[in-house]
C-alpha positions as CSV (number, residue, x, y, z in Angstrom):
1,X,10.0,28.1,49.0
2,X,12.3,26.1,46.8
3,X,11.0,24.8,43.5
4,X,11.9,21.3,42.3
5,X,14.3,22.0,39.4
6,X,13.4,18.5,38.0
7,X,10.0,19.8,37.2
8,X,11.4,22.8,35.3
9,X,13.4,21.0,32.7
10,X,12.9,17.6,31.1
11,X,16.0,16.3,29.3
12,X,13.7,14.8,26.6
13,X,12.8,18.3,25.5
14,X,16.3,18.4,24.0
15,X,15.3,15.7,21.5
16,X,15.1,17.2,18.0
17,X,13.5,15.9,14.9
18,X,16.9,15.6,13.2
19,X,18.0,13.2,15.9
20,X,15.0,11.0,15.3
21,X,15.5,11.3,11.5
22,X,19.1,10.1,12.0
23,X,18.0,7.1,14.0
24,X,15.4,6.2,11.3
25,X,17.9,6.5,8.5
26,X,20.5,4.3,10.3
27,X,17.8,1.7,10.9
28,X,16.9,1.7,7.2
29,X,20.4,2.0,5.7
30,X,22.4,-0.1,8.2
31,X,25.5,2.2,8.3
32,X,26.2,5.7,9.5
33,X,27.8,6.6,6.1
34,X,24.7,5.6,4.1
35,X,22.4,7.3,6.6
36,X,24.5,10.5,6.2
37,X,24.1,10.3,2.4
38,X,20.4,9.8,2.7
39,X,19.9,12.8,4.9
40,X,22.5,15.1,3.2
41,X,24.7,15.3,6.3
42,X,28.4,14.3,6.9
43,X,29.0,11.0,8.7
44,X,30.4,12.8,11.7
45,X,27.2,14.9,12.0
46,X,25.1,11.7,12.1
47,X,27.4,10.3,14.8
48,X,27.0,13.4,16.8
49,X,23.3,13.4,16.5
50,X,23.0,9.8,17.7
51,X,25.5,10.5,20.5
52,X,23.3,13.4,21.6
53,X,20.2,11.4,21.4
54,X,21.7,8.6,23.5
55,X,22.8,11.0,26.1
56,X,19.4,12.7,26.3
57,X,17.4,9.4,26.6
58,X,20.0,7.8,28.8
59,X,20.3,4.5,26.8
60,X,22.5,3.0,24.1
61,X,20.5,3.0,20.9
62,X,22.9,1.6,18.3
63,X,25.1,-1.5,18.4
64,X,28.4,-0.6,16.8
65,X,30.3,-3.8,15.8
66,X,33.1,-1.9,14.1
67,X,34.6,-2.7,10.7
68,X,32.5,-3.2,7.6
69,X,29.7,-5.0,9.4
70,X,26.4,-3.1,9.5
71,X,25.2,-1.5,12.7
72,X,22.0,-2.6,14.4
73,X,19.5,-1.1,16.9
74,X,19.5,-2.2,20.5
75,X,16.2,-3.0,22.1
76,X,15.9,0.6,23.4
77,X,16.7,1.8,19.9
78,X,13.9,-0.4,18.4
79,X,11.4,1.0,20.9
80,X,12.4,4.6,20.2
81,X,12.4,3.9,16.4
82,X,8.7,3.2,16.5
83,X,8.0,6.6,17.9
84,X,10.6,8.2,15.7
85,X,8.9,6.9,12.5
86,X,5.6,8.3,13.6
87,X,7.0,11.7,14.5
88,X,9.0,12.0,11.3
89,X,6.0,10.8,9.3
90,X,3.7,13.4,10.8
91,X,6.3,16.1,10.1
92,X,6.4,15.0,6.4
93,X,2.6,15.1,6.4
94,X,2.6,18.6,7.8
95,X,5.1,19.6,5.1
96,X,2.9,18.1,2.4
97,X,-0.2,19.9,3.9
98,X,1.4,23.3,3.7
99,X,2.7,22.6,0.2
100,X,-0.8,21.6,-0.9
101,X,-2.3,24.7,0.8
102,X,0.1,27.1,-1.0
103,X,-0.1,25.3,-4.3
104,X,-3.8,26.2,-4.9
105,X,-4.7,25.0,-8.3
106,X,-1.2,24.1,-9.3
107,X,1.4,21.7,-8.0
108,X,1.3,18.0,-7.8
109,X,-1.0,15.3,-6.5
110,X,0.7,12.0,-5.4
111,X,-1.5,9.0,-6.1
112,X,-0.9,5.4,-5.1
113,X,-2.3,2.7,-7.4
114,X,-2.0,-1.0,-8.2
115,X,-2.2,-3.1,-11.4
116,X,-5.9,-3.7,-12.1
117,X,-7.0,-0.2,-11.1
118,X,-4.1,1.3,-13.0
119,X,-5.2,-0.5,-16.2
120,X,-8.9,-0.3,-16.0
121,X,-9.9,2.7,-13.9
122,X,-7.1,5.1,-13.5
123,X,-6.7,6.2,-17.2
124,X,-10.2,7.5,-17.5
125,X,-9.9,9.2,-14.0
126,X,-6.8,11.0,-15.1
127,X,-8.3,12.0,-18.5
128,X,-11.3,13.6,-16.8
129,X,-9.2,15.1,-14.0
130,X,-6.7,16.7,-16.4
131,X,-9.6,18.6,-18.1
132,X,-10.6,20.3,-14.8
133,X,-7.1,20.6,-13.3
134,X,-4.7,21.1,-16.2
135,X,-2.0,22.6,-14.0
136,X,-1.9,19.8,-11.4
137,X,0.6,17.1,-12.1
138,X,-0.5,13.6,-11.0
139,X,2.5,11.7,-9.7
140,X,1.9,7.9,-9.6
141,X,3.4,5.5,-7.2
142,X,2.7,1.9,-8.2
143,X,2.8,-1.1,-5.9
144,X,1.6,-4.7,-5.7
145,X,0.9,-4.2,-2.0
146,X,-2.0,-1.9,-1.1
147,X,-0.8,-2.1,2.5
148,X,2.4,-0.4,1.4
149,X,0.3,2.3,-0.3
150,X,-1.7,2.8,2.8
151,X,1.5,3.2,4.9
152,X,2.8,5.8,2.5
153,X,-0.5,7.7,2.9
154,X,-0.2,7.5,6.7
155,X,3.4,8.9,6.5
156,X,2.4,11.8,4.2
157,X,4.3,10.5,1.2
158,X,1.1,10.0,-0.8
159,X,-2.0,12.2,-0.9
160,X,-4.5,9.5,-1.9
161,X,-4.2,5.8,-2.8
162,X,-6.4,3.1,-4.3
163,X,-6.7,0.2,-2.0
164,X,-8.5,-3.0,-1.3
165,X,-10.9,-2.5,1.6
166,X,-11.1,-2.7,4.5
167,X,-7.8,-1.0,5.6
168,X,-7.1,-1.3,9.3
169,X,-5.5,2.1,10.0
170,X,-7.2,4.5,12.4
171,X,-5.5,7.5,10.9
172,X,-7.0,6.7,7.4
173,X,-10.3,7.5,6.0
174,X,-11.6,5.3,3.1
175,X,-14.2,5.4,0.4
176,X,-15.7,2.4,-1.4
177,X,-15.5,2.7,-5.2
178,X,-16.7,-0.6,-6.6
179,X,-17.3,-4.3,-5.8
180,X,-15.3,-6.6,-7.9
181,X,-16.7,-10.2,-8.2
182,X,-14.3,-13.2,-8.4
183,X,-14.3,-15.5,-11.5
184,X,-12.5,-18.6,-12.3
185,X,-9.9,-18.3,-15.2
186,X,-9.0,-21.6,-16.8
187,X,-7.5,-23.0,-20.0
188,X,-9.8,-23.2,-22.9
189,X,-9.0,-26.9,-23.1
190,X,-9.9,-27.5,-19.4
191,X,-12.9,-29.6,-18.5
192,X,-14.1,-26.5,-16.6
193,X,-14.6,-24.7,-19.9
194,X,-17.8,-26.7,-20.5
195,X,-19.2,-26.1,-17.0
196,X,-22.8,-25.0,-17.0
197,X,-22.9,-24.2,-13.3
198,X,-20.5,-22.4,-10.9
199,X,-17.8,-24.4,-9.2
200,X,-18.3,-25.1,-5.5
201,X,-15.7,-24.1,-3.0
202,X,-14.8,-27.7,-2.5
203,X,-14.2,-28.1,-6.3
204,X,-12.1,-25.0,-6.4
205,X,-9.9,-26.3,-3.4
206,X,-9.4,-29.6,-5.2
207,X,-7.9,-27.9,-8.3
208,X,-4.3,-26.8,-8.7
209,X,-4.4,-23.1,-8.1
210,X,-2.5,-20.1,-9.4
211,X,-2.6,-17.0,-7.2
212,X,-1.1,-13.7,-6.3
213,X,1.9,-13.4,-3.9
214,X,1.5,-10.0,-2.2
215,X,-1.8,-8.8,-3.6
216,X,-4.5,-9.2,-1.0
217,X,-7.0,-10.4,-3.7
218,X,-5.8,-14.0,-3.1
219,X,-6.0,-13.6,0.7
220,X,-9.7,-13.2,0.4
221,X,-10.0,-16.4,-1.6
222,X,-7.8,-18.4,0.8
223,X,-9.7,-17.1,3.9
224,X,-13.1,-18.0,2.5
225,X,-12.0,-21.5,1.4
226,X,-10.5,-22.2,4.8
227,X,-13.6,-20.8,6.6
228,X,-15.6,-23.4,4.6
229,X,-13.2,-26.2,5.7
230,X,-11.2,-26.5,2.5
231,X,-7.4,-26.0,2.2
232,X,-6.3,-24.6,-1.2
233,X,-3.4,-26.1,-3.0
234,X,-1.3,-23.5,-4.9
235,X,1.1,-24.6,-7.6
236,X,2.3,-21.2,-8.6
237,X,2.1,-17.5,-7.5
238,X,2.9,-14.2,-9.2
239,X,2.0,-10.6,-8.6
240,X,1.7,-9.9,-12.3
241,X,-1.9,-10.2,-13.5
242,X,-0.7,-11.2,-17.0
243,X,1.5,-14.0,-15.6
244,X,-1.3,-15.4,-13.4
245,X,-3.7,-15.4,-16.4
246,X,-1.1,-16.8,-18.7
247,X,-0.3,-19.7,-16.5
248,X,-4.0,-20.5,-16.2
249,X,-4.3,-20.2,-20.0
250,X,-1.5,-22.7,-20.4
251,X,-3.3,-25.2,-18.2
252,X,-0.9,-25.1,-15.3
253,X,-3.8,-24.7,-13.0
254,X,-6.9,-22.5,-12.5
255,X,-6.9,-18.9,-11.2
256,X,-9.5,-17.4,-9.0
257,X,-9.2,-13.7,-9.9
258,X,-11.2,-10.5,-9.4
259,X,-12.9,-9.7,-12.7
260,X,-11.2,-6.4,-13.0
261,X,-7.8,-8.1,-13.2
262,X,-8.8,-10.3,-16.2
263,X,-8.2,-9.6,-19.8
264,X,-11.3,-10.9,-21.4
265,X,-9.9,-10.7,-24.9
266,X,-7.4,-13.5,-24.2
267,X,-8.4,-16.4,-26.5
268,X,-6.4,-18.9,-24.5
269,X,-8.7,-18.7,-21.5
270,X,-12.3,-19.2,-20.4
271,X,-13.9,-17.2,-17.7
272,X,-16.3,-19.0,-15.4
273,X,-18.7,-17.0,-13.2
274,X,-18.8,-18.0,-9.5
275,X,-22.2,-16.5,-8.8
276,X,-22.1,-15.7,-5.1
277,X,-19.8,-18.5,-4.0
278,X,-17.2,-15.9,-2.9
279,X,-17.6,-12.5,-1.5
280,X,-16.4,-9.8,-3.9
281,X,-13.2,-7.8,-3.5
282,X,-14.0,-4.2,-2.5
283,X,-11.9,-1.6,-4.2
284,X,-11.7,1.8,-2.6
285,X,-9.6,4.9,-2.0
286,X,-7.9,6.1,1.2
287,X,-6.5,9.4,2.4
288,X,-5.3,10.6,5.8
289,X,-8.2,11.5,8.1
290,X,-6.4,14.4,9.9
291,X,-4.6,16.0,6.9
292,X,-5.6,19.0,4.9
293,X,-7.0,17.9,1.5
294,X,-6.6,20.2,-1.4
295,X,-9.5,21.0,-3.7
296,X,-7.6,19.0,-6.4
297,X,-7.4,16.0,-4.1
298,X,-11.1,16.1,-3.3
299,X,-11.9,16.5,-7.0
300,X,-9.7,13.5,-7.9
301,X,-11.6,11.3,-5.3
302,X,-15.0,12.4,-6.7
303,X,-13.8,11.7,-10.3
304,X,-12.6,8.2,-9.2
305,X,-16.1,7.6,-7.7
306,X,-17.8,8.5,-11.0
307,X,-15.4,6.4,-13.1
308,X,-15.5,3.4,-10.7
309,X,-19.3,3.4,-10.7
310,X,-19.4,3.2,-14.5
311,X,-16.7,0.5,-14.5
312,X,-18.5,-1.5,-11.9
313,X,-21.8,-1.3,-13.9
314,X,-19.9,-2.5,-17.0
315,X,-18.3,-5.4,-15.2
316,X,-21.7,-6.5,-13.9
317,X,-23.4,-6.3,-17.3
């Protein structure tokens, strides 16, 4: 009885991780030369890897316009890139897992953070953590986008990250740390300064607003205002907490900010409570649900829980 040889060998089994890494690098860098530098190969090696990959999958993956113009992915290349990023990301996660396993009580812990947590929560977390884990280096990655931080955790490039919850990523597990109420920040000369009752959502929407650009804290405000039938009017946006507060203090508009982001010692502003007009921002921490978590990582999360609970209580006082 003859056996169907097509069942014995699938050409796709010839795809190697280095082929997929080359495709990802070209997509990110735009040229074969820059992709080669990024991966530590020669340009001819990158060309050979892509040629092999195209031969195996039976489709052209790269548009090569020639000359100095950057290359681009074909539709087939874009489809394969989505899978390549996932595969390369999981390989990096596996590498990080084994490194964490072998490190034991030494090594490094890669932590993602954003401004307000970095200023108000993280310092005390790191102080306590360093006492228990003096030989573990905490490597910080700061971003204004917690979505970016979550993506880096998914790809294995960060071990844990602070984030605004919820995070919609099935591969991530998250922990709530604290609930951060919104307040109105306005110039001390503003009529709002003498308010004796919280502003309504309609009153907020009628004010010129200052908000964040990428930070999701402003998204919560916008979503709740629109859900109540009010369209906000922004006159300025920034992802720097100090800039947002400074513009409000200068009377450019009012800012609706999580209390954790506000410097209460600023004499140019007044802080007006909103009561329960807006749902609070939920600050949490995320890590990969399927990855190995070192004892140091678990300890860092527990320390963050303790410090956040104390911070939350102080904010509510």
